[in-house]
C-alpha positions as CSV (number, residue, x, y, z in Angstrom):
1,X,104.7,101.0,94.4
2,X,107.0,97.6,93.2
3,X,107.3,96.0,90.3
4,X,109.6,92.7,89.6
5,X,111.9,93.4,87.2
6,X,114.1,90.9,85.0
7,X,116.4,87.7,85.9
8,X,118.4,90.1,88.2
9,X,116.0,90.6,91.4
10,X,115.3,94.4,90.1
11,X,112.5,95.6,92.0
12,X,111.6,99.4,90.8
13,X,109.8,101.8,93.7
14,X,107.4,104.7,92.2
15,X,108.5,107.9,94.6
16,X,104.9,109.0,93.4
17,X,102.3,105.7,94.5
18,X,105.1,105.6,97.9
19,X,103.9,109.6,98.0
20,X,100.4,109.4,97.8
21,X,100.2,106.7,100.7
22,X,102.6,108.2,102.6
23,X,100.0,111.6,102.3
24,X,96.9,108.9,103.0
25,X,98.9,107.8,106.2
26,X,98.7,111.8,106.9
27,X,95.5,112.0,106.1
28,X,94.3,109.1,108.2
29,X,96.0,110.2,111.3
30,X,95.2,113.8,110.8
31,X,91.4,112.7,110.9
32,X,89.5,111.1,114.1
33,X,89.1,107.9,111.8
34,X,85.3,107.8,111.7
35,X,84.1,107.2,108.8
36,X,81.4,109.2,107.3
37,X,77.9,107.4,106.7
38,X,76.5,110.1,104.1
39,X,79.5,108.0,101.5
40,X,76.9,105.0,101.9
41,X,73.2,107.4,101.9
42,X,74.7,109.0,98.6
43,X,76.4,106.8,96.1
44,X,77.2,109.8,93.9
45,X,80.0,110.9,96.6
46,X,81.9,108.5,95.0
47,X,84.1,105.4,97.1
48,X,83.5,106.3,101.1
49,X,87.2,106.7,103.0
50,X,88.8,103.4,103.3
51,X,88.5,101.5,106.6
52,X,92.1,100.5,108.1
53,X,94.2,101.2,110.6
54,X,96.3,103.8,110.4
55,X,99.7,103.0,110.4
56,X,103.2,105.5,110.5
57,X,105.5,105.7,107.9
58,X,108.4,104.5,109.7
59,X,106.1,101.8,109.9
60,X,105.3,101.3,106.0
61,X,109.4,101.8,105.7
62,X,109.2,98.8,107.4
63,X,107.6,96.9,105.4
64,X,109.3,97.9,102.1
65,X,112.6,97.4,103.5
66,X,111.5,93.7,104.2
67,X,110.3,92.9,101.0
68,X,113.4,94.4,99.7
69,X,115.8,92.2,101.7
70,X,116.4,89.7,98.1
71,X,116.5,92.5,96.0
72,X,120.5,92.9,93.5
73,X,118.9,96.2,92.3
74,X,116.3,98.2,93.7
75,X,115.3,101.7,90.6
76,X,114.0,104.0,92.9
77,X,111.4,105.7,89.8
78,X,111.0,110.1,89.6
79,X,112.4,111.6,92.8
80,X,110.5,115.0,91.8
81,X,107.9,113.5,94.2
82,X,110.4,113.8,97.3
83,X,109.3,117.1,99.1
84,X,108.8,116.0,102.5
85,X,111.4,116.2,105.0
86,X,109.6,113.2,106.8
87,X,109.4,111.5,103.9
88,X,113.1,112.2,102.2
89,X,113.9,111.0,105.6
90,X,112.6,107.5,105.8
91,X,113.4,107.2,101.8
92,X,117.5,107.5,102.1
93,X,117.6,105.3,105.6
94,X,115.7,102.8,102.7
95,X,118.3,103.5,100.1
96,X,121.3,103.2,102.7
97,X,119.5,99.8,104.2
98,X,119.7,97.8,101.2
99,X,122.9,99.0,100.0
100,X,124.5,98.0,103.3
101,X,122.9,94.8,101.7
102,X,125.0,94.6,99.0
103,X,122.2,95.8,96.3
104,X,122.8,98.5,93.6
105,X,120.2,101.9,93.8
106,X,119.0,103.3,90.6
107,X,117.3,106.6,90.8
108,X,115.6,107.0,87.0
109,X,114.1,110.2,86.1
110,X,110.0,109.5,85.1
111,X,110.8,110.3,81.5
112,X,113.3,108.4,80.6
113,X,110.8,105.1,81.3
114,X,108.3,106.5,78.3
């Protein structure tokens, strides 16, 4: 999700990874939180669903904001994953917070990283 950069305190924020986390949060919040026992009884069904305390999108972005407190440059990677209104709103608030702290924000298309 986040990757440290060079001597300048630079962090890469993957919109793809962040959006997938957002989708996982929505799925967790929509369910009843129970774990399907068939996953444990039938090994070919794959990995069981995670059993973690669900958190909100706001809490996720608050945690990210704390992690980015000392960053000089935030590189937001591949914004094509920004597709949901609540996700977009939280990302804009995060970017505004980082800019208010005096950091620079760069938006990088995924293909330019190749």
